[in-house]
N, C-alpha and C positions, 0 to 999 in steps of 0.2 A: 282345832275345835272352835266353832262359832255358834252362839245361840242368840236368839232375839226374844226378849221377854219384857213384860210390864214390871215396873218397880221404881224404887227411889234409889238413884245412883249413890247417894251418900250412905246407904245402908248395905252396899255390896261389899263382899270381901275382896282382898287384894287391892291392886292399884285402881284408882278412880281418875278418869280424865276430865280436866276442866279446861275448856277452850277460852283463851284470852285473845286480845288483839295483838297486832304485831309489835306493840310497845310494852306489853305486859302491864298495862294500866291497872290500877287498883282503886280508882276513884268512883265509888258507887253513889251517883248523884242524879241518875236518870238522864244525864247529858252524855257522859262518857260510857258509863256502865249502868244498865237498867237494874233496878232492885229486883225485878221479876225474872231476870235471866239466871241461868245456872251459875254463871260467873259471879253475878251479884250476890246470889244466895250463898255461895261458897265463902266469899269475903265477909259478908255481914253476919252469917250464922254458924259457919263451920271452921273458920280460921281460928287456930288456937293461940295466936300471938297478935300483938297490935299490928295494924296495917303497915306502919313505917318499918317494922322489923322484917316483914315480908319483902318490902321494897328493897331493903338493904341486902336481904338474902339473895334476891334475884340479881341485884347489881353486882354482887360478889361471886355469883355462881360460875363454875368453870364450863362455859359454853365452848363448843368447837369454833375454830377461827372463821368458818364460813357461815356461822349462825348469827353473829353480830354484824349488822350491816353498816349503819351510819347514824349520825345525829341529825334530827330534823329540828334545827335551831329556830325555824320559822313557826313551829307549833306553839300556839298560845296557851293551850290547856293540856294537862296530862304530861306524861313523860316524853322525853325527846329521843332516847336511844331506841333504834328500830332493829328488830330481829327478823330473820328470814322465816317464811311460813313453814311450819312443820318443826320448828325448834321446840325442844322439850326441856323443862326444868323440873327436876324431881324434888318434891317437898313432902317429906314423910310418906304417907300412903297415897299421895296425889301426884299425878303427872300433869303439870301445867304446860299447855302447848300454845304457841303462837299460831292462831288460826286465821283470823280475819284482818284484812287491811282496813285502814281508816282514811276517809277523805278529809277535806279541810273543815267540814261541818261535823266531824267526829261521827260519821255514819259508817257502819261496817259494810264492806262489800268485797266481792271476789268475782273474777271471771270463772267460767267453767274450767278452762285450762289450769287456773290457780287452784281450784277446788280439787281437781284430779291430782295435780302435783302435790298438794298438801297431803292428801290421803296416802298416796304411794310412798312419799317420804316418811310420813308418820308411821305407817304399818311397818316399813323396813326398820325404823328405829326401834319400835316395840318388839319386833321379832328378833332383832339382833341383840338388844340389851336386856330385854325382860322376858326372854323365852321361857316357857314352862311355868310362868306365873299367870294368875288370873288378872285380866284387865277389863274394866267396865267402862264403856263409852256411851255418850248420848248420841242422838242423830245429829251429826255435824251439819250446821247450816240451817237447822230448824229454828224459826223465829224471825229475828229482825235482820239477819244478814241478807244483803242484796246480792244475788248471783246475777251478774249482768247478762242480759239477753235471755235469762231464764227466770223472770220475776215471779212466775206463777208455778214454779216447780213445787211439787208436793213432798211431804215428809216421806211418803212411800217411795217416791222416785229417788229421793236422796238416800234412803236406806238401801235400795237396790244398787246404787252406785257404790256405796260403802262396801257392801258385800262383794261386789265384783272386783273392786280394787284390792280388797283384803285377800281374796282367793288368788289373784295374780301374785301378790307379794308372798303369800303362804307357800306357793309352789317352789320358791327359791330356798326354803329353809327346811331342814330335817326335823326340827322341833319347834313348830309354830306356837305362838302364845295362845292361851285359852282366852278367847275374846267373847265378851258378853255385851250386846248392844241393848241398852236399857231405855225403854220407852215409858214416859210418864203416863200415869193413868188418864190424864186429861187429853192425851193425844192418841191413845191406843185405838179409839174408834175410827181414826183416819187411816189406819193401816189394815190392809187385807193380809192377815198372817198366812192364810192358805196360799195366796199368790206368792208371798215371800218364801214360803217353804218350797214351793215348786221351782222358784228362781234359784234357790240355794242348791237344789238337787240337780239343776241343769248346768251347774258350774263345775 
């Protein structure tokens, strides 16, 4: 089951997805993490423990062997341990996921193959581990993330890609997760929901 609706992701039942960068940085200073981003709002307003405790929780989390990549010792600000795109850390009712790569200026970016690879890996993990539970996600890539060679891609186009990759993953599983894609009220006017509905029906 998949639905697309307007709402506040923090008010949704079940698991809520928060996209982090590949370092699981938690520094909300408008340099590494924007205060206006979903990531920044989660850390500043919805985290129920001090940020250093979340850092310790992530550091000690039982990730799979292929999810922890290396240490970027040359990185001047933020954390140094890097995780593979699509890695998930479960914290209470939140699924924290490594979504974007960071360049030397701490700017988030992905290539389109990266974006597609993230989605397929992420859906597979959600379907495999959290099947039959409600999962709410934002439009991945909406906002500051630079998708190389697709700089002007719209939220609606990103949403269509998300739906397409979810359906591909969904076909592999007998009991797919209940997925809700939550669009913030400030962005709903950018999306043609009738067009999205017809795209869903065509898959």
